[in-house]
C-alpha positions, 0 to 999 in steps of 0.5 A, a space after each residue: 714263351 712258346 704258344 703251341 696254338 699260335 706260333 707253331 700252327 701244327 695241323 692235326 685234323 687229319 691225324 691218324 694214330 697207329 695204335 688207336 686206328 688198329 684198336 678201332 679196326 678191331 672194335 668194329 669187327 668185335 662190336 659187329 658180332 655183338 650187335 648182330 647177335 643182339 639184334 637176332 635175339 632182340 637185345 637192341 638196348 644192350 647193343 646200342 650201349 655197346 656201340 655207344 661205349 665203343 664209339 666213346 672210347 674210340 673218340 677218346 683215343 683219337 683225341 689223345 692221339 692227336 694231342 700226342 702228335 701235336 706235342 711231338 711236332 712241337 718238340 721237333 720244331 723247338 729242337 730245330 730252332 735250338 739247332 739253328 741257335 747252336 749254329 749261330 753260336 758256333 759261327 760267332 765263336 769262330 769269328 771271335 777266335 779269329 779276331 782275338 788270338 790271345 785267348 787261344 792256348 799256345 803250342 808246346 814250343 814256346 821258344 818262338 814268341 816273336 810275330 811273323 812279318 811279311 819281310 821275315 817270310 820273304 827272308 825265310 824264302 830267300 834262305 832257300 836260295 837254290 829253290 825255285 821260290 828263292 830264285 823268284 824272290 831274289 829276282 823280285 828283290 833286285 828288280 822290284 815291280 819291274 820283275 813282274 813284267 818279265 815274260 818268265 814270271 809275268 803269270 806268277 802270282 807269288 809263293 804260297 807262303 806270301 799269299 795269305 796271312 793269319 791272325 795268330 803266330 800259333 796258327 801260322 806255325 801249325 798251318 805251315 807244318 801241316 802243308 810242309 816246306 815244299 808246299 809253302 815254297 810252291 809257285 802259284 801261276 794263273 794259267 798253264 802257259 805260265 807253268 810251261 814258261 818256268 821249265 823248257 824241255 829239249 826234243 829228247 824230253 830233258 830239261 833245258 838248263 839254259 831256259 826258264 827258271 833253270 836259266 834264270 838261276 844260272 844267270 845269277 849264280 844259283 843253280 836250281 836243285 831238285 824238284 819244285 811244285 807249281 800250282 796252276 789256278 786254272 786247273 784247280 777245281 774251285 769250291 762250289 758252295 756258298 759264301 758267308 753273307 756280308 763277309 768282306 773276306 768271302 769266307 766259305 759257308 762250310 757246314 759245321 761238324 756235328 757229332 752223331 748225337 747232333 751236337 757240335 763238337 766242343 772246342 771247334 774253332 773253325 775251318 783252316 781255309 777260313 782262318 787265313 786272311 787273303 789280300 783284297 786284290 786276290 779275293 775276286 777274279 784272280 783265275 780266268 774263271 773269275 774265282 779268288 784265291 780262297 775258293 781255289 788255291 787255299 780250298 785245294 790246300 786245306 779242303 775242310 781241315 778243322 781246327 780245335 782248341 786241344 788235342 782232347 777236343 780233336 780226338 773226341 770229334 773223330 766221328 765228324 772229321 772227314 778231311 783232317 784236323 789240327 789242335 792248337 796244342 800240336 795235334 794233327 790228323 792228316 786225313 781220316 785215319 791218318 795221325 801225325 805223332 811224335 815231336 812237332 816239326 818247326 817249318 822254316 817258312 811260315 805265313 806272315 801275321 796279320 797286323 791288328 790294332 790293340 783295341 777290339 773292333 766294334 764288331 767283336 764287342 757286338 758279336 759277344 753281345 749277340 752270343 749272350 742274347 742267343 744263349 739266353 734265347 736257347 735257355 728259354 727254348 730248352 724250358 719250352 722243350 722240357 715243358 712240351 716233353 712233360 705234356 707228351 709224357 702225360 698224354 702218352 700215359 693217358 693214351 696207354 691207360 685208355 687203350 687198356 680200358 678199350 682192350 678190356 672192353 673189347 674182351 668183355 664184349 667178345 665174351 658177352 657175344 660168345 655167351 649169346 651165341 651159345 644161348 642162341 644155339 641152345 634155343 634153336 636145338 631145344 624142341 618147342 
């Protein structure tokens, strides 16, 4: 249990309570009048009594005021500890949700219950045979590892849809719908030199159909149609914050959302950028500046997109949603104030699912144990807060009661002084 004198070490020696200070200042003025009059009229014993009683009331108010301040500091300290425990619980729940997808609700469309594999993702891209992503996938399928040595695509890391995995088919569909097919099929290059190699222009600024991807597509009988997105890692502004400590996946240490009352919104599962799995080879030193894909590519695609269990949870969290949100039952907020309504769109290119073992990892079991322990600590902490609040209420009541007594004393002292002033004036006017 909490010991206010030992654990908190609240320093209150130099405390000055506003109410008691104001009363002390008034008292000094009032009692000085009384003392002056008493001394002029020989009433030293009465003046001493007034000074003594005034000093005692001031000391009592000061003592009670110090107790009030101490209880306020104790409550503030305990609330800060409770907030830290809440953060720890949210972090652990996010971890559990990312490792136990079967506990999350399914989306409305139950027609697709199969799990997405890497091969299926590649097949989905190949169906877009006249797209830039489709042409690159065809080249890699035909030439295998040798394709990466070709000057045209040696700077290409891959297609967005192939550069991450998720632990849940539900999330795969939601993330794909949020990004859209065009972004899922975007080509990712390391440098701008790689971007320039994909499309060449003549002197008039028109596309040279015999060079770059256009020429490659024509050589295999696939004419490249329409625009296509190319993302250059070196031109992206990377995430500048900290990473979650001891996390092999280098997830971003983003601040958890909080409602105006300071509580975490119910149903919050995590940030989309942290709910994908990045291949170990892409976690470090992918860009020229040494950054990995999570803090560059996927942070720019998802930013601080939040994920909630239900649409109702997402809507209740609107005050703390800044960069959009998704819910597992199909709700979607693009950005602040921009809602996606209507029937869900099943994008035909999705992230593959991360293969997981049937048994729960030891870290999962340990996290469940930690949550129980933290919740127990929080219950004890709430009891301490309740006790401190009761002590504060009692001290505040005593302070107000003592203040009333002090004000009454000041009024009586002032009346006593007025009477003596009148008596002294009459004495001076009376002829001797």
